[in-house]
KEKE-3310 file (N, C-alpha, C; in steps of 0.2 Angstrom, whole numbers, plus 5000, padded with zeros to 4 digits):
npx = (5030:5026:5025:5027:5017:5021:5017:5026:5041:5039:5043:5048:5041:5029:5017:5007:4997:4984:4974:4970:4966:4963:4970:4970:4961:4959:4965:4967:4978:4995:5008:5026:5031:5019:5006:4998:4992:4986:4993:4988:4995:4997:5005:5008:5003:5007:5013:5011:5019:5019:5030:5034:5030:5014:5000:4988:4986:4980:4971:4974:4972:4959:4952:4952:4956:4968:4986:5002:5020:5029:5019:5011:5001:4996:4997:5007:5007:5021:5024:5013:4998:4982:4969:4959:4941:4931:4924:4906:4904:4916:4916:4904:4893:4882:4888:4887:4890:4900:4894:4900:4901:4900:4904:4920:4927:4934:4937:4935:4927:4916:4911:4907:4897:4887:4884:4878:4868:4870:4869:4881:4881:4877:4887:4901:4916:4932:4945:4959:4956:4942:4939:4929:4932:4935:4934:4925:4913:4911:4908:4896:4889:4888:4881:4869:4865:4862:4851:4833:4825:4817:4810:4808:4814:4825:4836:4838:4847:4859:4874:4883:4876:4865:4849:4839:4823:4813:4811:4810:4817:4830:4841:4855:4866:4882:4891:4907:4922:4936:4951:4967:4977:4971:4966:4978:4984:4975:4977:4990:4989:4981:4990:5000:4994:4991:5003:5013:5021:5015:5018:5016:5025:5024:5029:5032:5037:5046:5043:5048:5063:5066:5057:5061:5074:5071:5062:5072:5081:5074:5071:5084:5089:5080:5084:5097:5096:5090:5076:5071:5061:5062:5057:5048:5050:5062:5071:5066:5069:5083:5085:5080:5088:5100:5096:5093:5106:5111:5103:5102:5093:5081:5081:5082:5076:5064:5066:5059:5065:5076:5086:5088:5101:5103:5115:5113:5102:5087:5074:5057:5044:5028:5016:5002:4991:4980:4975:4977:4987:5004:5021:5035:5053:5067:5083:5098:5098:5106:5116:5111:5108:5099:5093:5093:5085:5072:5070:5069:5058:5048:5048:5043:5030:5024:5025:5017:5004:5002:5002:5014:5024:5037:5039:5051:5054:5046:5049:5057:5065:5070:5064:5050:5042:5028:5017:5004:5000:4998:4986:4979:4979:4980:4985:4989:4991:5003:5004:5014:5025:5028:5042:5048:5053:5049:5040:5038:5027:5022:5014:5001:5006:5004:5000:5003:5001:5016:5027:5042:5057:5051:5041:5025:5023:5018:5020:5025:5020:5022:5015:5023:5024:5030:5028:5032:5039:5038:5044:5057:5062:5065:5056:5063:5073:5065:5059:5071:5075:5065:5066:5079:5076:5068:5077:5086:5079:5074:5086:5092:5105:5113:5110:5117:5130:5131:5130)
npy = (5145:5146:5133:5129:5117:5108:5101:5086:5085:5081:5070:5073:5065:5064:5075:5081:5080:5073:5078:5066:5060:5069:5066:5073:5087:5105:5113:5102:5093:5089:5077:5076:5068:5062:5056:5067:5069:5061:5060:5057:5051:5047:5036:5032:5032:5046:5049:5062:5070:5077:5090:5094:5094:5101:5111:5108:5121:5128:5122:5122:5116:5105:5088:5080:5091:5097:5096:5103:5100:5104:5113:5124:5117:5117:5124:5122:5125:5126:5119:5124:5122:5114:5124:5126:5125:5140:5145:5147:5159:5166:5169:5175:5170:5157:5141:5127:5110:5098:5082:5068:5056:5060:5057:5057:5063:5063:5077:5073:5062:5067:5075:5066:5059:5069:5071:5059:5057:5051:5046:5051:5047:5034:5027:5016:5020:5016:5021:5029:5031:5029:5037:5042:5036:5040:5028:5021:5028:5026:5012:5012:5019:5009:4999:5005:5006:4994:4991:4991:5004:5018:5029:5036:5049:5050:5045:5055:5065:5059:5058:5048:5036:5028:5022:5010:5015:5005:5001:4990:4980:4979:4982:4990:5003:5010:5024:5030:5041:5039:5032:5040:5032:5022:5030:5034:5022:5019:5030:5027:5014:5017:5026:5018:5009:5018:5025:5016:5003:4989:4972:4955:4940:4923:4909:4893:4885:4872:4869:4859:4857:4868:4867:4855:4858:4868:4861:4852:4860:4870:4870:4870:4882:4892:4891:4895:4908:4916:4914:4918:4913:4902:4906:4906:4917:4923:4916:4919:4932:4932:4925:4934:4945:4939:4937:4950:4956:4950:4954:4969:4979:4975:4980:4993:5010:5022:5039:5052:5055:5048:5033:5025:5016:5006:5002:4994:4983:4986:4979:4979:4973:4967:4969:4965:4977:4984:4996:4993:4987:4989:4993:4990:4992:4982:4987:4987:4973:4964:4962:4956:4942:4926:4925:4938:4944:4937:4942:4955:4956:4951:4960:4971:4967:4966:4980:4985:4980:4987:5000:5007:5009:5018:5033:5033:5019:5015:5021:5023:5009:4997:4986:4975:4963:4953:4943:4935:4922:4919:4923:4914:4915:4908:4912:4927:4944:4955:4972:4986:4996:5011:5022:5010:4996:4983:4969:4955:4942:4931:4915:4903:4888:4873:4856:4847:4837:4834:4832:4823:4818:4809:4804:4805:4814:4820:4836:4849:4864:4881:4895:4908:4926:4939:4955:4968:4983:4986:4996:4998:4985:4971:4957:4946:4947:4948:4935:4927:4932:4928:4914:4912:4915:4904:4893:4895:4893:4880:4874:4877:4878:4884:4898:4901:4898:4907:4905)
npz = (5119:5102:5091:5074:5064:5051:5035:5030:5020:5004:4991:4973:4965:4972:4972:4980:4995:5006:5020:5031:5044:5059:5074:5086:5093:5091:5106:5113:5124:5121:5119:5117:5102:5100:5090:5079:5066:5051:5035:5019:5004:4987:4988:5001:5019:5029:5045:5056:5070:5086:5090:5102:5120:5125:5119:5107:5097:5086:5072:5055:5043:5038:5039:5024:5016:5004:5004:5001:5000:5015:5019:5030:5043:5056:5073:5088:5105:5114:5130:5135:5145:5146:5148:5163:5163:5166:5181:5186:5194:5192:5178:5177:5170:5166:5166:5157:5163:5155:5151:5159:5152:5139:5122:5115:5099:5083:5071:5058:5060:5066:5056:5046:5054:5055:5042:5039:5048:5060:5077:5088:5101:5100:5095:5098:5104:5098:5099:5108:5125:5123:5112:5098:5082:5065:5058:5066:5065:5051:5051:5058:5049:5039:5045:5047:5034:5031:5038:5039:5031:5039:5034:5018:5016:5024:5017:5008:5013:5014:5008:5005:5002:4991:4986:4977:4972:4976:4991:4998:4991:4995:4987:4989:4987:4988:4989:4989:4991:4980:4985:4987:4984:4976:4966:4960:4956:4946:4937:4934:4928:4917:4910:4907:4898:4888:4884:4882:4872:4875:4876:4880:4884:4887:4897:4905:4920:4928:4944:4953:4956:4963:4974:4979:4984:4993:5002:5007:5014:5022:5036:5041:5036:5042:5055:5054:5050:5060:5061:5049:5035:5022:5006:4990:4983:4985:4976:4964:4963:4964:4952:4943:4944:4939:4926:4922:4922:4911:4900:4898:4893:4898:4910:4909:4907:4900:4897:4891:4876:4878:4883:4898:4905:4918:4930:4941:4950:4956:4963:4962:4973:4972:4985:4995:5003:5016:5009:4996:4982:4984:4980:4986:4986:4983:4986:4977:4974:4968:4977:4988:4999:4998:5011:5015:5006:5008:5021:5020:5012:5020:5030:5023:5020:5032:5036:5026:5029:5041:5037:5036:5027:5020:5009:5003:5002:4993:4981:4965:4958:4946:4940:4941:4951:4952:4961:4958:4960:4974:4977:4970:4956:4940:4927:4920:4914:4918:4921:4915:4925:4923:4924:4921:4910:4910:4918:4928:4930:4942:4945:4951:4958:4950:4949:4934:4919:4910:4896:4898:4893:4883:4891:4900:4914:4930:4936:4946:4940:4935:4927:4919:4916:4906:4904:4893:4886:4870:4863:4868:4871:4861:4854:4854:4864:4875:4875:4877:4889:4898:4896:4901:4915:4917:4915:4925:4937:4935:4937:4950:4956:4947:4949:4961:4957:4947:4933)
capx = (5033:5022:5029:5023:5017:5021:5017:5033:5044:5037:5048:5046:5036:5022:5016:5003:4994:4977:4973:4966:4963:4966:4970:4969:4957:4961:4964:4969:4985:4999:5015:5031:5031:5012:5003:4993:4988:4988:4992:4988:4998:4996:5009:5008:5000:5012:5011:5015:5019:5020:5038:5035:5024:5010:4993:4987:4983:4975:4972:4973:4969:4954:4951:4950:4960:4974:4991:5008:5026:5031:5014:5009:4994:4993:5001:5007:5010:5025:5025:5007:4993:4975:4966:4953:4935:4930:4918:4901:4905:4921:4914:4898:4888:4881:4892:4884:4895:4899:4893:4906:4901:4900:4909:4925:4927:4939:4933:4932:4921:4910:4908:4904:4891:4882:4881:4874:4862:4872:4870:4887:4880:4875:4893:4906:4923:4938:4951:4962:4951:4936:4938:4926:4936:4932:4932:4919:4907:4910:4905:4890:4885:4887:4876:4863:4863:4859:4845:4827:4824:4811:4807:4812:4817:4831:4841:4839:4852:4864:4878:4887:4872:4859:4846:4834:4817:4810:4815:4810:4821:4837:4846:4858:4872:4886:4896:4913:4927:4941:4957:4972:4981:4967:4966:4985:4985:4971:4980:4996:4987:4979:4996:5004:4991:4991:5009:5018:5019:5016:5017:5017:5027:5023:5032:5031:5043:5045:5045:5051:5069:5066:5053:5065:5079:5067:5060:5077:5085:5070:5072:5091:5089:5077:5088:5103:5095:5086:5069:5069:5059:5064:5051:5050:5051:5069:5073:5064:5072:5090:5085:5078:5095:5105:5094:5094:5113:5112:5099:5102:5088:5075:5083:5082:5070:5064:5065:5058:5069:5083:5086:5093:5103:5104:5120:5111:5096:5082:5068:5051:5040:5021:5013:4995:4990:4973:4974:4978:4993:5010:5027:5042:5059:5073:5088:5104:5096:5111:5121:5107:5108:5092:5090:5092:5079:5067:5069:5066:5051:5044:5047:5039:5023:5022:5024:5011:4998:5001:5003:5020:5029:5039:5039:5058:5054:5042:5051:5062:5065:5071:5061:5045:5039:5021:5015:4997:4999:4996:4978:4976:4979:4984:4988:4987:4995:5004:5004:5020:5025:5032:5045:5051:5051:5046:5037:5037:5021:5022:5007:5000:5010:4999:5002:5000:5005:5021:5032:5049:5061:5046:5036:5021:5024:5015:5025:5022:5021:5020:5016:5027:5022:5034:5025:5037:5038:5041:5048:5063:5064:5063:5053:5069:5076:5060:5058:5077:5075:5060:5069:5084:5073:5066:5083:5089:5074:5074:5092:5094:5112:5116:5109:5123:5136:5130:5131)
capy = (5146:5143:5129:5128:5110:5108:5094:5083:5086:5076:5069:5076:5061:5065:5083:5084:5075:5075:5077:5060:5060:5072:5062:5078:5093:5111:5114:5096:5093:5084:5076:5075:5062:5060:5057:5072:5069:5056:5063:5052:5052:5042:5030:5030:5037:5048:5051:5069:5069:5083:5091:5095:5094:5107:5111:5109:5128:5129:5118:5126:5111:5100:5082:5081:5096:5095:5100:5102:5099:5109:5118:5125:5114:5118:5127:5119:5130:5122:5120:5126:5117:5115:5129:5124:5129:5145:5144:5152:5165:5169:5171:5179:5167:5150:5136:5120:5105:5093:5075:5064:5050:5062:5054:5061:5061:5067:5081:5069:5057:5072:5077:5060:5057:5074:5070:5053:5057:5046:5049:5049:5043:5027:5024:5014:5022:5011:5025:5030:5034:5029:5042:5039:5037:5040:5021:5019:5031:5023:5006:5014:5021:5003:4996:5009:5005:4987:4991:4993:5011:5020:5034:5037:5055:5049:5044:5061:5069:5054:5058:5042:5030:5029:5016:5009:5017:5000:5001:4983:4976:4978:4984:4995:5006:5014:5029:5033:5044:5034:5034:5043:5027:5019:5035:5034:5016:5019:5034:5024:5009:5020:5029:5012:5006:5023:5028:5011:4998:4984:4966:4950:4934:4918:4902:4889:4883:4866:4871:4853:4857:4873:4865:4850:4862:4872:4856:4849:4865:4876:4870:4873:4889:4896:4891:4898:4915:4920:4913:4919:4907:4901:4905:4905:4924:4925:4912:4923:4939:4931:4923:4940:4948:4936:4938:4957:4957:4947:4958:4976:4983:4974:4983:5000:5014:5027:5046:5056:5052:5045:5027:5025:5010:5006:4998:4991:4980:4988:4975:4981:4967:4969:4966:4968:4980:4986:5001:4991:4985:4993:4990:4992:4991:4979:4991:4983:4966:4960:4961:4953:4935:4924:4926:4945:4945:4935:4946:4962:4955:4950:4967:4975:4964:4968:4987:4987:4979:4992:5006:5010:5009:5025:5035:5031:5012:5013:5025:5020:5002:4996:4980:4973:4956:4953:4936:4934:4915:4919:4924:4908:4916:4903:4915:4934:4948:4960:4979:4989:5001:5016:5021:5003:4993:4976:4967:4948:4939:4924:4912:4898:4882:4868:4849:4846:4832:4836:4827:4823:4812:4805:4801:4810:4814:4825:4840:4856:4869:4888:4899:4915:4931:4945:4961:4973:4989:4984:5002:4997:4978:4967:4951:4941:4949:4946:4928:4925:4934:4923:4907:4912:4914:4897:4889:4896:4890:4873:4871:4883:4878:4889:4904:4902:4898:4913:4902)
capz = (5113:5097:5086:5068:5062:5044:5031:5028:5014:4999:4985:4967:4962:4976:4972:4986:4999:5008:5027:5032:5050:5064:5080:5091:5091:5094:5113:5116:5127:5117:5121:5112:5097:5100:5084:5078:5060:5046:5029:5014:4998:4982:4989:5008:5024:5033:5052:5058:5077:5089:5091:5110:5125:5125:5118:5100:5098:5081:5066:5049:5037:5040:5035:5017:5013:5000:5006:4998:5004:5020:5020:5037:5044:5063:5078:5095:5110:5118:5137:5138:5148:5145:5153:5166:5162:5171:5185:5184:5197:5189:5172:5177:5166:5167:5162:5157:5163:5150:5154:5159:5147:5132:5118:5111:5092:5079:5067:5052:5062:5068:5050:5043:5057:5054:5035:5038:5053:5065:5083:5091:5108:5099:5092:5103:5102:5098:5100:5114:5130:5121:5107:5092:5076:5058:5056:5070:5062:5045:5053:5060:5043:5035:5049:5046:5027:5030:5042:5035:5031:5042:5030:5012:5017:5028:5013:5004:5016:5015:5002:5004:5000:4987:4985:4972:4975:4979:4998:5001:4987:4998:4982:4992:4983:4992:4985:4993:4987:4978:4989:4983:4981:4971:4960:4957:4953:4940:4933:4931:4923:4911:4907:4904:4892:4882:4882:4880:4867:4879:4874:4885:4882:4892:4897:4911:4924:4932:4951:4957:4958:4969:4979:4983:4988:4999:5007:5010:5018:5025:5043:5043:5034:5047:5061:5053:5049:5065:5060:5042:5032:5014:5002:4983:4980:4984:4970:4958:4964:4962:4945:4939:4944:4934:4919:4920:4920:4904:4896:4902:4890:4902:4916:4907:4908:4895:4899:4885:4870:4880:4886:4904:4907:4925:4932:4947:4950:4961:4961:4966:4974:4974:4991:4996:5009:5016:5005:4989:4980:4984:4977:4989:4982:4986:4983:4976:4975:4966:4983:4993:4999:4999:5017:5016:5002:5012:5027:5018:5009:5026:5033:5018:5020:5039:5036:5022:5033:5046:5033:5039:5022:5018:5002:5000:5001:4987:4976:4961:4955:4939:4937:4946:4951:4954:4962:4958:4962:4981:4977:4966:4949:4936:4922:4919:4910:4922:4918:4916:4930:4920:4918:4920:4904:4910:4924:4928:4934:4944:4946:4955:4956:4949:4946:4927:4915:4905:4893:4900:4890:4880:4895:4903:4921:4934:4939:4949:4935:4936:4921:4920:4911:4906:4900:4891:4882:4864:4860:4871:4871:4856:4856:4855:4870:4880:4876:4880:4896:4901:4896:4906:4922:4918:4916:4932:4942:4935:4939:4955:4957:4942:4952:4966:4953:4942:4926)
cpx = (5028:5026:5024:5023:5016:5020:5024:5035:5043:5042:5045:5040:5029:5021:5012:5000:4987:4977:4968:4962:4967:4965:4969:4965:4960:4960:4966:4977:4989:5005:5020:5031:5024:5009:4997:4989:4991:4987:4993:4990:4995:5000:5008:5004:5006:5009:5015:5014:5020:5028:5039:5029:5020:5003:4993:4983:4978:4977:4970:4971:4965:4955:4948:4953:4966:4980:4997:5014:5027:5025:5012:5002:4992:4999:5001:5010:5014:5025:5018:5003:4986:4972:4960:4947:4933:4924:4912:4902:4911:4920:4908:4893:4888:4885:4889:4890:4894:4899:4899:4907:4900:4905:4914:4926:4931:4934:4931:4927:4915:4907:4904:4897:4886:4879:4877:4869:4864:4873:4876:4886:4879:4882:4898:4913:4928:4945:4953:4957:4944:4934:4934:4930:4932:4930:4926:4913:4906:4906:4898:4885:4883:4882:4869:4861:4860:4853:4839:4826:4817:4807:4811:4816:4824:4837:4843:4845:4858:4869:4882:4883:4867:4856:4841:4827:4813:4813:4814:4814:4828:4842:4850:4864:4875:4891:4901:4918:4933:4947:4962:4976:4978:4967:4973:4986:4981:4974:4986:4995:4985:4985:5000:5001:4991:4998:5015:5016:5020:5014:5018:5019:5026:5028:5030:5037:5041:5048:5048:5058:5070:5063:5057:5070:5076:5065:5066:5081:5081:5071:5079:5092:5086:5081:5094:5103:5090:5079:5066:5067:5061:5058:5053:5052:5058:5073:5072:5067:5080:5090:5084:5085:5099:5103:5094:5101:5114:5108:5097:5096:5082:5075:5083:5076:5070:5062:5065:5060:5075:5081:5091:5094:5105:5110:5119:5104:5092:5076:5062:5047:5033:5019:5006:4995:4982:4971:4975:4985:4998:5016:5033:5047:5065:5079:5094:5103:5101:5116:5117:5107:5100:5089:5089:5086:5072:5065:5066:5059:5046:5042:5042:5032:5020:5020:5018:5005:4997:5001:5009:5026:5031:5039:5046:5058:5050:5044:5057:5060:5066:5068:5056:5043:5033:5019:5007:4995:4996:4989:4975:4976:4983:4987:4985:4992:4997:5005:5010:5019:5030:5036:5049:5049:5049:5044:5036:5031:5022:5015:5007:5003:5004:5001:4999:5004:5010:5025:5039:5052:5056:5041:5032:5021:5020:5020:5022:5024:5019:5021:5019:5025:5027:5031:5031:5035:5042:5045:5056:5066:5061:5060:5058:5072:5071:5059:5065:5077:5071:5063:5075:5082:5071:5071:5086:5085:5074:5081:5095:5101:5116:5115:5115:5129:5137:5133:5125)
cpy = (5143:5140:5128:5120:5111:5101:5092:5085:5080:5076:5072:5072:5061:5072:5085:5078:5077:5073:5071:5060:5064:5068:5067:5084:5099:5112:5108:5096:5087:5083:5075:5069:5059:5061:5062:5071:5064:5060:5057:5055:5047:5036:5027:5035:5039:5051:5057:5069:5076:5084:5092:5094:5101:5106:5112:5116:5129:5124:5122:5122:5106:5094:5083:5086:5094:5099:5099:5101:5105:5114:5118:5122:5115:5122:5123:5124:5126:5124:5122:5120:5119:5119:5126:5128:5134:5143:5149:5159:5169:5172:5175:5176:5160:5146:5130:5115:5100:5086:5071:5058:5053:5060:5059:5059:5066:5072:5077:5065:5061:5074:5072:5058:5062:5073:5064:5052:5051:5049:5046:5045:5035:5023:5022:5016:5017:5015:5026:5034:5034:5034:5038:5041:5038:5033:5019:5022:5027:5016:5007:5015:5014:4999:4999:5007:4998:4986:4993:5001:5013:5025:5036:5044:5055:5048:5050:5065:5065:5054:5052:5036:5032:5022:5016:5011:5012:4999:4994:4978:4974:4979:4990:4997:5010:5018:5032:5036:5039:5037:5037:5038:5023:5023:5035:5028:5016:5024:5031:5018:5012:5023:5023:5009:5011:5025:5023:5006:4991:4977:4961:4943:4929:4912:4899:4886:4877:4868:4865:4854:4862:4871:4859:4853:4865:4867:4853:4854:4870:4876:4873:4880:4894:4896:4895:4906:4918:4920:4915:4913:4908:4901:4905:4912:4925:4921:4916:4929:4937:4929:4929:4944:4946:4938:4945:4959:4955:4951:4965:4980:4981:4978:4991:5004:5019:5034:5050:5052:5048:5038:5027:5018:5010:5000:4994:4988:4982:4985:4977:4974:4969:4966:4969:4971:4982:4991:4999:4988:4990:4989:4993:4989:4988:4983:4986:4976:4961:4958:4958:4945:4933:4925:4934:4947:4943:4939:4952:4961:4954:4956:4971:4973:4967:4976:4989:4985:4984:4999:5010:5011:5017:5027:5032:5023:5010:5017:5022:5013:5002:4990:4978:4966:4956:4945:4936:4927:4915:4920:4918:4909:4911:4906:4922:4938:4954:4967:4982:4994:5006:5020:5015:5000:4986:4974:4959:4946:4932:4922:4906:4891:4876:4861:4848:4841:4836:4831:4828:4817:4807:4802:4806:4809:4820:4829:4846:4861:4876:4891:4906:4919:4937:4950:4966:4978:4988:4990:5001:4990:4974:4960:4946:4941:4947:4939:4925:4926:4929:4916:4907:4911:4907:4892:4889:4893:4883:4870:4876:4883:4883:4897:4906:4902:4904:4910:4901)
cpz = (5108:5092:5080:5066:5055:5041:5030:5021:5009:4993:4979:4964:4966:4976:4978:4990:5002:5016:5028:5038:5055:5071:5087:5088:5094:5102:5117:5119:5122:5120:5115:5108:5097:5093:5084:5072:5055:5039:5023:5007:4993:4983:4996:5012:5028:5040:5054:5066:5080:5091:5098:5114:5124:5123:5110:5099:5092:5075:5060:5043:5040:5036:5028:5013:5009:5003:5001:5002:5008:5021:5028:5038:5051:5067:5085:5099:5115:5125:5140:5141:5146:5150:5156:5164:5167:5175:5184:5188:5194:5182:5172:5173:5168:5163:5163:5158:5158:5153:5154:5154:5140:5128:5115:5104:5088:5074:5061:5054:5063:5061:5046:5047:5056:5047:5035:5044:5058:5072:5087:5098:5106:5096:5098:5100:5103:5099:5107:5119:5127:5115:5101:5086:5070:5056:5060:5067:5055:5046:5054:5054:5039:5039:5047:5039:5026:5034:5038:5036:5034:5038:5024:5013:5020:5023:5009:5007:5017:5009:5000:5001:4996:4986:4979:4976:4978:4986:5000:4997:4990:4993:4984:4988:4988:4988:4990:4989:4986:4982:4984:4980:4975:4965:4957:4953:4946:4935:4930:4926:4917:4907:4904:4898:4886:4880:4881:4875:4870:4876:4880:4882:4888:4891:4904:4914:4928:4939:4955:4960:4964:4975:4983:4987:4994:5004:5011:5016:5022:5032:5045:5041:5039:5053:5060:5052:5053:5063:5053:5038:5024:5010:4995:4980:4980:4978:4964:4958:4961:4954:4941:4939:4939:4927:4917:4919:4913:4898:4899:4899:4895:4908:4915:4908:4902:4898:4893:4879:4872:4883:4892:4906:4914:4927:4938:4946:4956:4959:4965:4966:4976:4980:4992:5003:5010:5011:4998:4988:4980:4982:4980:4985:4986:4983:4983:4977:4973:4972:4989:4993:4999:5005:5018:5011:5005:5018:5025:5015:5015:5029:5029:5019:5027:5039:5031:5025:5038:5043:5035:5033:5021:5011:4999:4998:4995:4981:4971:4959:4948:4935:4943:4945:4955:4955:4963:4960:4970:4982:4972:4958:4945:4930:4921:4916:4915:4918:4920:4922:4928:4926:4917:4913:4904:4917:4923:4933:4935:4945:4950:4953:4956:4946:4939:4924:4910:4902:4895:4897:4887:4884:4898:4910:4924:4937:4941:4944:4937:4929:4923:4914:4911:4901:4899:4886:4875:4861:4862:4870:4865:4858:4857:4862:4876:4881:4879:4887:4900:4901:4901:4913:4923:4919:4922:4937:4941:4936:4944:4957:4953:4945:4957:4962:4948:4935:4922)
residu = (MET:THR:THR:GLU:ILE:LYS:ALA:PRO:THR:LEU:PRO:GLU:SER:VAL:PRO:ASP:GLY:THR:ILE:ALA:THR:TRP:HIS:LYS:LYS:ALA:GLY:ASP:ALA:VAL:LYS:ARG:ASP:GLU:LEU:LEU:VAL:ASP:ILE:GLU:THR:ASP:LYS:VAL:VAL:ILE:GLU:VAL:VAL:SER:PRO:ALA:ASP:GLY:VAL:LEU:GLN:LYS:ILE:LEU:LYS:SER:ALA:GLY:ASP:THR:ILE:VAL:SER:ASN:GLU:LEU:ILE:ALA:TYR:VAL:GLU:SER:GLY:ALA:VAL:VAL:ALA:ALA:ALA:PRO:THR:ALA:SER:ALA:ALA:GLY:VAL:LYS:VAL:GLU:ALA:VAL:ALA:ALA:ASP:GLU:PRO:MET:LEU:SER:PRO:ALA:ALA:LYS:LYS:ILE:ALA:GLU:GLU:ASN:GLY:ILE:SER:ILE:GLU:SER:VAL:LYS:GLY:SER:GLY:LYS:ASN:GLY:ARG:VAL:THR:LYS:GLU:ASP:VAL:LEU:GLU:ALA:VAL:ALA:ARG:LYS:SER:THR:ALA:PRO:ALA:THR:ALA:PRO:THR:ALA:LEU:ALA:SER:THR:PRO:LEU:LEU:SER:ARG:ASN:PRO:ASP:MET:SER:SER:GLY:ARG:ILE:GLU:GLU:ARG:VAL:PRO:MET:SER:ARG:LEU:ARG:ALA:LYS:VAL:ALA:GLU:ARG:LEU:LEU:GLN:ALA:SER:GLN:SER:THR:ALA:MET:LEU:THR:THR:PHE:ASN:GLU:VAL:ASP:MET:ALA:PRO:VAL:MET:ALA:LEU:ARG:ASN:LYS:TYR:LYS:ASP:MET:PHE:GLU:LYS:SER:HIS:ASP:GLY:VAL:ARG:LEU:GLY:PHE:MET:SER:PHE:PHE:VAL:ARG:ALA:SER:VAL:GLU:ALA:LEU:LYS:ARG:PHE:PRO:ALA:VAL:ASN:ALA:SER:ILE:ASP:GLY:ASN:ASP:ILE:VAL:TYR:HIS:GLY:TYR:GLN:ASP:ILE:GLY:VAL:ALA:VAL:SER:SER:PRO:ARG:GLY:LEU:VAL:VAL:PRO:VAL:LEU:ARG:ASN:ALA:ASP:HIS:LEU:SER:LEU:ALA:GLN:VAL:GLU:ALA:GLN:ILE:ARG:GLU:PHE:GLY:LEU:LYS:ALA:GLN:ASP:GLY:LYS:LEU:SER:ILE:ASP:GLU:MET:SER:GLY:GLY:THR:PHE:THR:ILE:SER:ASN:GLY:GLY:VAL:PHE:GLY:SER:LEU:LEU:SER:THR:PRO:ILE:LEU:ASN:PRO:PRO:GLN:THR:ALA:ILE:LEU:GLY:MET:HIS:LYS:ILE:GLN:ASP:ARG:PRO:VAL:ALA:ILE:ASN:GLY:GLU:VAL:LYS:ILE:ARG:PRO:MET:MET:TYR:LEU:ALA:LEU:SER:TYR:ASP:HIS:ARG:MET:ILE:ASP:GLY:LYS:GLU:ALA:VAL:GLN:PHE:LEU:VAL:THR:ILE:LYS:ASP:LEU:LEU:GLU:ASP:PRO:ALA:ARG:ILE:LEU:LEU:GLU:ILE)
# end
């Protein structure tokens, strides 16, 4: 029985995707739930698996092709087996045996190798059963680009690389297509700067009370919550939730000429991934404990590194927190994530001299930045919102008491 392989159903916010890598080629035997192809969207990479045991009969969409929701991309012949190659006597023609050590490779890898003059025999495959993957070929291209050129004509047929005419200068340039995620980030950043009246207000918070509380209870916290570690982000999430309840305009969004006030707090937390910055969402953050917040953020981080975040996990959100401090940022201006109307930027904790009760003391201070859409939020509200977060963090008992 022939089974259609279709692209997954994409949400309205994701109009299309791109075929990233086929892990099988036409004629390969496949098993039920075995990975067939990766589809890249502007948010996540989606894995499509085989629905049954059989043979991948035909591939309709190649690597690099654009697909839409539920589009037919391949056929799998359920229950079929890979046909053995006919013998010379049976076929009446001479059949050349394939060398046992001939490398296997995906269509995407083969295409890149041909475009860049890479000999597949020289590439060591890291995939299953020694299969040469797209990443293996890209590494070979990179190694080739750093090696001395033997002839200027070799570069003329290499679309990914361009060099300065002075071949001895080592001034190498590499041209690669922008990933869908990076392209979408660029589009949204440009949209935010052109379609919003964005302003940023700053303040600073004394992190000593939170640090003291964390140091006192972190071991007990970890033991009580099955290894979940107590970090700083959960305090900021809880403080943001309380501040959002007091200033609902900061938790609202703009839809055309309408203002949408949300009666819940879905907090987006920016995390780093190999593909770039992604923002999974803590749903109903007002109902989550510190331990639940930390556990979900840790899970998001692991999924981001493995490219396993789902579209649902990164859709929506009423407010976003971005922590540039983990990379050493001392002060920055976060950019809005439309249609949200505000984003909080955390930064590096740094010991600084501050005046306390008329005395200069060294305290662990963090700069906070709140970028907001001035069409929706007045400057007074933005400042008061940020001061509320500062007050809650400098007296964290107020977070638990909700005062």
